N, C-alpha and C positions, 0 to 999 in steps of 0.2 A: 109552284116558286119553293127552290130549295137554298135556304141559308146555312152557310159553313163558317165556323172561324178556323184561323190559321194566324201564323206570324207575318207578320208585316217584311215584306221582301224588300229590306235596305238597298240592295243592289240594283233597284229596278226604278229608274226614276218615274214611271207612270204611277206604278204601285205607292211611291211615297207624296206624289203630288196628288193621289186620291186620298189618301190617309190626311193630307194637310187640308184640303178641300172640304173634306166631312168636318174636319174639327172648326173650321172657319165658319160654315154654315151653323153649327151647332152652337158655337161660342166665339161670335163676332167680336169680342170686346179683348181678345187677347190677339197678340202676332201669331199666327202660325206661318212657317215658310217650309219646303222641302227640306232645305238646306239645315234648320233648326230641328227638324224632326229626326235625320239622319245623324246629327251632332247628339242628340241627347241620347240616343239609342247606341251610339259607339263610344260615349265617354262616361256615360254614367258609371260608378264604380262598380266593378266586378261582384262584390260583394252583395250589391242589391240584388242580385239574381234578376234583374230588371228584363220584361219583353214589352213589345209594343205588338198590339193584337189587331187584326181587321175582323170584321163579318162580312160575308160575301154572299151576295145574292144573284146567282146566274150570271157571274163574271164580274158585278158592280160592286164596289165596296161601297158599304151604307152603314157601317158602323165601327168605330174604333177604341181600343182600350191600351192605356200605359199601366202597366203593374210592377210591384215589385216590392223587396222589403226595405223597412228603414234602418239600412245596415250601420248609420252613424249614431244611432241612439242606444243610450247605455241599458234600456229596457228590451231585451230580445224579444223575439217574436212578432214584432208590429210590421205591419204592410200596408200598401195601400193599392186601390185599383179607382183608377177614373174612366168612366166609360161616356162616350157622347154618341149618339147616333143622330145622322142624316134625318132633321127634322120632318123632311118629305117621305121619309120611309119607315116612320113609326109605324108600331103594332105589325113587324114583320116577324117578329121572335129574335131581333138582332142582339137587343140589349139582352135579354134574359140568357142567349145563349154566351155571350161574352161574360157575363156574370159567374155562370158555372163553370166556364175554361178557366177564367181567373182565378175563382177559390180553388178548384181543384189543384192546380198549379200551387199556388200560394201556402195552400196547407201540406202540400209534400214538402214545401222549402221549410217549413217548420214555422209558419204564420199562426198566430193564435188571437191576433187582433187585427180587423181589417179597417180601414179608414178610407171612405170616398166623398168625393164633393158632390152634390146633387143639386141641379136646378131648382130654385124655389118656385116651383109652378106645381099645381095639383097633380098633374099626371105623373110626373117625374118623382116627388114626394111619394105617392103612394107605390110608384113601383118599388123604391127603396124600402120602404116598410113592408111589403109582399115579400121580399126577400131577407127579410131578418135583419134591417139596418135602424138604428134608432138617432134620430136627429140630435144634434150637439149645437156649437155655435155657426154663425153666419159671416159671409164676406160678400162686399158690393162690389161691382163693375162699376166704373165711373169714367165718364166722358166730358171732356171740356172742348168747346168751340174755340179752339186756339187762333184760329184768324180773326176772330172778334171779341176775343176775353179781354179784358180791361185789367193787365197786368200792372203791378205797383212799379212805378220808374225806379231805374237804377239808384243805388245809394253806396255811398260808400262803407264798407266793411268797419267793424269796430278796431279798434288798436290790437295789433297781435292778431288780426284774423284777416286773410286773403282766400281769394277765389281762385283754384286751378281747375284743370280737368283731367280725366282719368289718363288722357293721352299722355300727360306729364310724367307719368309712373310707368310709360312703355319700356323702360331699360331694367326697372326694379319695381316688380308690382306687389312686393310683399306688403308694405304697408296699406294697400289697398285690401289684400287678404285680412290681414288684422284688424281693419276696421270693419270688414264685412263679417267677419266672424263673431264679433262682440255685438254687433245690430242685431243680426238674426238669431242669436241664442237671445233676446229679450224680445222678439215678436212673440204676439200671441199665438198660440199652439196646443194641439193635443199631444204632441210629442216631443221630448225634449232631445235635442240632439247635441253632439260632442264636433264641433267643426274645428278639426285639427288637421287636416291632409293638406299641408300646400299644394303638393304636384298635382291632387285631383281636383281643387280649385282652378289651379291653372287651366287644366283641361277642361272642365266642366264649365266654369264661371268665366273667368279671363279671355278665353279663346271662343267663347259662344259666338256664333256668326249674328247675331241679332246685336249685341252688346256696340253701343256706338259710343267710344271713349271721347272723341271730341266734345258731345252733347251730355256727357255724365260730368256733373258738377261735384267738386271736391271743396270743403270747406276747411282750409288748414289754420289751426289755431297754434301759435308759437312752433310753428315749424312741423307740427305733427297733424295728419290729417284727423278730423274730428267728426265731420259729418259729410254725406253725399247723397245725391238723389242720379239713381242709374237709368240711363237712358237706353231703351231699346228701339231700333227702326229697321223698317223693312223696306226702304226705299219711298215709300209712299206714306206711310203712319209713323207715329211715335208714341212710345208708352214708355211710362215709369215702372220700372221693375222693381225697385226698392229706393226707399227714403230712410234715413235712419243717423242717429248721434250716439256717439261713446257715452256712457254712462256719466263721465265727470263731466261733462261739458252741456246736458241737457238743462232747458228751463230758459237758454239764451238766445232762441229763436233762429239757430244755426240750420235746422232740417227747412224752415221756412224760407232762409236765405239760398239755400242749395237748391231747393224744388223750383222756386221763382227764376233762379238764372238760368237754370237747365232749361224750362219752359222758354224764355227770351230768346236763348240759342236756338232753339227747335224751330221758335217762329222764325227767325233770322235766316235761317237754312232752307225754309219754304214750306214748314209741315203746317198743316191747317187744323189736325184735331188731336188731341191728348187722351190718350186712354192710361187707367191705372185701375188697382185692385185695392180694398181698403176692409179688413177685418171689423167686424162692429165693435171689439171689444179693444181697438185702438182709438180711444177717443182723441187725442192730442194729433193724429194725422187725419182724422177725419175732419177736424175743426180747420186744419189748415187747407184739406180740399175743397171745403165748402167756403172759405174765403177766398181761394184762388177761383171759383165760380164751377167746378166740377159737380154733375149732375149723376145721381144714380140712374143706370140702366138696366140693371139687373142684380139679381142675389143668387147666391150657394149658400146650400147649407150642409155644413160636415157633418157625415153621417159615421156610424162605428158599429160593426157586427163582431161580438166576442164568440169566439169557437170554443166549443168544449166546457 
């Protein structure tokens, strides 16, 4: 059996579908669609030098990698490589080949520090350690049985507070960009980013094929967006991509208000399960998800390898 690594053929629907299928098998707690895979490859900022790779064994795609530079960080030389192999095709050499291919490319692009998410399972952790990666913080994948969850009943927002949706900002999404930029900057992370490119945000985030603007709840305080819960849907499943509040309005329960409202909207739209991710350092969000009834289904551990 021969395993080779190559670039994803983004203009080949069968190749893209195979990439999404392997990702779903390896990581079923994230929404993967062919449209989303192509969108990411087409609209990631050029300075990221991003690539999507596949490992192929005798014509079958058995492994995937998404790699690139953290172009919007003030610290140069940082890069990411996230590699997932079909669980039924382990120990064929696909993972190691993708790591070597990714590292060679990223090093050539000037990378000196490589970050990767690794499933918190013995075989995966041992694989990362063998390749020189050291563990950092962790993040959970959570699931809520939305069909049977006991969500709190709707309540009237406090004075000066109203609930809208992202669809209300279709004509002018800049207030959503400003809200997203501030909340993302405060998320737990190994890498600082400067989120300032509005046009790039429009292409990558606002026009993302999974973004469900009708189910994305925005909490508005005195006329300005102050918190939101971003909904992704793929036609059958619902996921929270981001929940956050601007610094000046924290401690008022606005994130809980936004997420609960979005979940109610999702259930009313017929969705029966809700997925989300939660960094273990984000105690307030962990508490909200626990309060809503989410259960941890898997964990990933951030790893880093410093070159030179």
